[in-house]
C-alpha positions, 0 to 999 in steps of 0.5 A: 527510482523516480526522484519527483516527489509521489505519495508512494504506497508501503510496497513501493517504498520498500521496493525503492529501498530494497533497490537502493540497498543493493543486496539481499534482504530478508522480510526481518530486515524490512519489518525493522526498517519500516517499524512494521510487524513482521508478518506485513513485511512478508505479506508485502513482500509476497505482493511484490513478487506476484502481483507488481509486475513492473518490479524485477525482483531476485529471490533465493531461500536459504536453509534455517537451522531452527527446529519446530517451523513449518517452513525451513527455510528464508526467503532472500529478495533484491530488487533489480529494476522498478520500472518507470511505468510504475511511477506514471501509473501512479502519478496518473491515478493520483491526478484522477484522484484530485480531479474527482474530489475537487469537482465533487458537490459540496453539500451543506449540511443542516443540524438536525434541530433545524429540519421537520419532522419528515426531514429528520426522519429522511436524513436518519434513513439516508444515515442508515443506508450508508453503514 
């Protein structure tokens, strides 16, 4: 794991926690640990497995003994490795956002009461275009 602090997205926080546990983990455990809905934990696990190539995982399925459910199996996931390239990509992305935010010009906002009739009309039109 990377020891430096990075504003981590939820999927990376979960992957780091799973790797630190060094055992098989279910979506139910993730939902309890991170205080998120079970469906969000399932979706986050699916995202980690399908979309994030820098996180190396093992999966296994065990049968459930619950009747009346569509899927009669439970997915267990174990994170083996998280590539340092993922951290550097996030760090670069964060730095790029900071540069963009710092370079944006600050516009002075004029209250609508101090504008003439035409300026108020333009101001109203510009507000409606943003929605």
